[in-house]
N, C-alpha and C positions, 0 to 999 in steps of 0.2 A: 504494500500500500504506500501511498504518498506520505510525507512526513507529518502532515496535520493530523491524520488519523492515528498515527503511532503516538504522537505527543499527547493527544487528548485521551487516548486509551490509558497511557501511563498516569495521567492526572487522576482519572477515575479509579484506577487500581489503588493509588495512594489514598484517595479519599473514601474508599469503600469500607474503611474501618482500620486499616493498617496504620493510618496516621494517629489513631488512638493508642497504639502500642508503643510508638517510638517517635521521637522528633526526627524531622527531615524525611519522613516516609514518602510524602508526595514529591518532594524534590528529587530524591534518588530514583523514584519510579519514572518520572518524566525524563531524567537524564538517560537512563538505560533503555527506555522505550525506543529511542531513536539511535542508540549507540551503534547498532549493527550496521547502519548506513554510513559509517565512517569509510567504508570501501569506495565511496564516490571519489575519494581523492586519487584513486587510480586513474581517473579521467585526465589528470595532469600529464600522464604518460601517453595519452592518445586514446582514441575511441575503441581500438581493438583491445588494448589492455583493460580499459574500463569494462567492456563486455566480458572479458575473460574472468575478471575478479568480482564483478557485481554479483551480489548474493552468493558469494563464495564462502571462504572460511569464517567470516564474521556472522554468517547466517546458518551456523551449524550448532548442533547440540553440544559439541565439545567447547564451543566458544561462549555458551551461555554463562557458565560459572566464572569464566575469565572476565567477561564484560561486566557482570554483576559486581565482581570484586573491584574492578577498576572504578566503577561508579561510586561504590562505597568508599574507596580510597580518596576520590575527589571530595566527597562530603566530609571525610575525616579531616582533610586539610582545611576545608572551610570552617569546620568546627573549631579546630585549633586556632585559626585566625580570629574567629569570634571571641574565643575565650581569652586570647592574648590582649583583647581590647583595642585592636586597630580600628581607626576611623573607617566607616562611619558608625562602628558598633560601640565605641567607648562611651559616648554620651548616652546612647540608648540603654546601655547596660547600667550606667549610673542611675538613670531615671527609673529603670526597672527595680533596682535595689533600694530606691527611695532616697538616694543621695542628690542633693542639690535642689530638690523640690520641697517647698515649704508651704504650709497653710496656716491660716490665722485661727487660733483657738478662741473660745468665747471671751477670755480675758484680754484679748487683743495682742497676745504675744505670739510670735512665730513658733510653730511646732513642726516637727518633722513629719512629712507625709507618710502614711502607712505604706509599707513595702508591697509591691505587687506580688501576686502568686508566684511560687517557684516555677522556674522553667521546666518544661517537660523534659524528662531525661532521654538520653540517646541509648537505645538498646540495640547494640550492634548486630546481634543475632537476628532480631526482627527486621532490622534494616537490610541485612543481606538476603533474607527471605523475600522481602518486598522487591529487591532488585532482581532476584531469580524469576519471580512471577512476571515482572515487567519485561524481562529479556525473552521469556518464553512467549509472551503475547506478541512480540515482533515476528517470531517465526510463524505463529498461528495465523496472524493477519496476512503475511506474505504468501502463505500456502493457499489462502482462499481465492487469490486472483489467478489469471491465466499465465502470468510470467513464471510463477513457481519458484522453487528453491531446492537446494540439496542438503537436507538436514543431517545426513549421515556421512557427508564428505569429511575426510578423504578416504574413508573405508568403503563408501558406496557413492559413486559419482552420479547416480540416477537423479533426474529432476522429477520433483513431485509438485503437482498443481491441482487445486480443488476446482478451479474454474467456476466458483460460486458467485463472487462479487467482483465488480469492475475495480480497476486499480484506484479510482477516485469515486467514492460512493457518498453522494449528498445525504442519503438517509442516515448514514452513520454520523455525519457532521451534525445533523439536526438533533440526534439523540444526545451526543456529547455536549452540544451547545446548551440544551435544556438542563443537563445534569450539572453544568458548571455555572450557568447564568442565573437560573432560578434561585438557588440558595443565596447568591450574592444580592439579588433583588430583594428577597425576603429579609435579608440582613439590613439593607438600607431602610426598608419599611419599618422594621422593628426598631431601628435606631431613632427614626422620626417619632414614633409613638412611645418611646421610652421603655421598651421591653428589655429584659435582661439578655445580653449577648451570649449566644451559645459558643462553647469552646470549639466544637467540631461540627460545623454545619454542613449538610449536604451528603451525609453518608447514604441515605435512602435513595437520593437521586443518582448518585454514582453507581450503586448496585442496580438501579433501574436501567441505566444506560448500558452497562456491561451485559445484563441479562437480555436486553433488547437486541444487542449485537449478536449474541448466540442464537436467539430466536430467529433473527434475520437469516443467519447462516442455515438454520434448519429449514426455513421456508424455501429458500433458494435451492437447497439440495433437493427438496421435494419437487419443486417446479422443474428443476433440471432433469430429474428422473421421468417426469411426465413428458417433457419435451423429447427425451430419448425414445420413449415408447411410441409417441406420435410419429417420429421419423422412421423408426423401424417398421411400423405397421403401414406407412404410406408407400414404402419402396420407391423412393424418389429416383435413385440412380438406375440407369439402364443396364448396369453391369453389377456383379457381386461387390459389395462394399467390404474392403479390407479393414478399415478402422474409421472411427467417427469421433469428432470433438464438438462440444457445445460450449460456446463462448457467451459470457454475460453482457448485458447492457446496464448502464447506470440507472438507478431509480426504479425502472420498470422490471419487476421480478417475473413478469409473465412472458417477456420477450427474450428469445435466444437466437444466436447465430450458429447454424450447423455447418460443419465442414465434413464432407464425405470423400474418402479416397478409394478409388478402384485401381486396377492394374494399369489403366491407360489415362485416367484423368482425375481431376478434383472437381467436385461440385458443391455448391453452397445452397443454403436455404434459410429463410426466416420463419421462425415458429412463434405463434402466439398460443400459450398454454391456456389462456382464459377462454378463447373461442375455439381452440383446436385447429385454427387455420394455419396452413403451411404454404409459403410462397417460395417456389424453387426457381433456380436459374433457367432461362430459356437456353436452347442449344447453342446460341451464339456466345453466351457468357461462360460456358463450361471451359475450364482451364485444362487443356491437355498437357500431359507431362512433357517438359522440354526434352529435346534429344540430348544425348550425352556426346560431347565433343572433346577434342584434345584440350581446348581452352578451359572447359568446365572442370575436367579432371585435374588440370594443373592448378586451377583456382581453389579447388578443395584441399590441396596440399599446402596452400599458403597459410601464414599465421591467422589471417582473418577467416579463411575457409575452415580451418580446424576448430577454431573457437566457435564460429557460427553454427557449424553442424553439430557440435557438442551440445549447444544450448537450444538450437532451433528444432524443436520436435516436429514442426510442420514446415521445415525449410524447403524452398524451391530455388533451384540454381539454374540460371538462364544465361546463355550466350546471346547478348543483345547487339552484337556487332560493334562498329566504330561509333558508339554513342557516348559522348563525354559524361562522366560521372559528376554528380553535384559536389562541389568543393574540391575537385581533383582535376588538375590540368592534364590533358592527354599527353602521352609520351612523345617526345621529339626524337624521331628515328632516322637513321641514314637510309638512303634508297635500298630497296630490296627487302626491307623488314616490315612486318605487318603487326598491328596491334588490334586487340578486340577487348570489349568490356564484358565481364561476367558479373551478373547481378544476383545478390542473395536477398531473399525476402522470406518472411515467415507468415503463413496464412492465418495464424492466430490473431494477428493484428491488422489484417487486410480487410477490414469492414468498417462501414461508416457508423461508428458507435455513438456519435454525438447527436444524431437526428433520428427521425422516424422513417425516412425514406430509404430506398435501396441503393442510392448513389454512393459509391465507395470513395474514400479519401485516399490521398497518397499514403501508402503503407509506411508506418514508422519503423524504426529499427532495421532499416535496409542497409545493405553493404555492397560495395563494388570493388572489383579488382581488375586492373589492366594486365592482360596477358599478352606477351610478345612472342610471336612465332609459335604459339600453341604450347609454350613451356615456361617462359620466364616471367616472374612477377615484376611489374613495372610501376606499382603504386596501389595503395589500398585506402579506402575511405568508408566512413559510416556516418549517416545522418548529416552529410555536408561537411564533415571534418576529416582531414587527411591524417593518416597514421604515419608519423615520421620515424 
């Protein structure tokens, strides 16, 4: 999922009751909820390296305790800084302990203000447990979309994807917004009418949001199963289907994009599980499998090709001729040498997920390789970025 969902999930995990057990629970949950995406810095080494390492070792079960410990370590340093009295904490600490604040007693003399309640203690065991749960939530959320992850890497390099929720789901944003905004608004209203401030407001709302997220997953899993049954019973393809994928749309849990593979071609369809309607490609839109050429075979052996085919469970490799790739200048060759462009796309992302129509957008996460004389790699690019 995108960072907003991860961060809001971490905030709700912390506020679901763990913040009653230890200080800094919500802070550490938010930190570790997004910590796995530190692998985005591989993008500095180029788009191919970014694809190779994205959702790699930091998105595995063996990384969960390490990331949790790192987040707790950051909080430990922060706690030491606070206890040392460094600004801007020194004055706040003095005020909390009652130093410097004076009030006037009935006799007119200054009296020391009563000290504030003692700070909530830090229970490091509970804090580490909170970090573990939040780190696991990152893996669970990333599994639910169609990009997937490799939780058992490096022992098992297989990609797993639930294909239940689109990578950006506004329904989840709405749930988490309610969980975090409503308690804050109730606190403002309570302050205006003079009610006593609660120490840990919003636990029920946080639990409501997390439970709603799990229920949404269950609902989408049920609708995905219904979509699969509809496609299987409809027998859309004119040839035996080797495998099928069902891709989600944002917001609408009843709409699914089906990809069917046969020996000779790929075919897609739109399914509405609420009405049972299936809209399939007409014959002119069926994608026949591209021929295998010397250039495509050479491109598969390049660094981009190896990484793309490892990740792209629905990858299509095409020799598109002398067509310049986005963000990559064609090779300048001496007379007698020829170049061609090999394009890598993944059918999981080749559908118009933003609208209700059937018009497709430019497929994201596409890659290109220039091959010279059917064997030499002369340049690689992804998403308009050249790999240097």
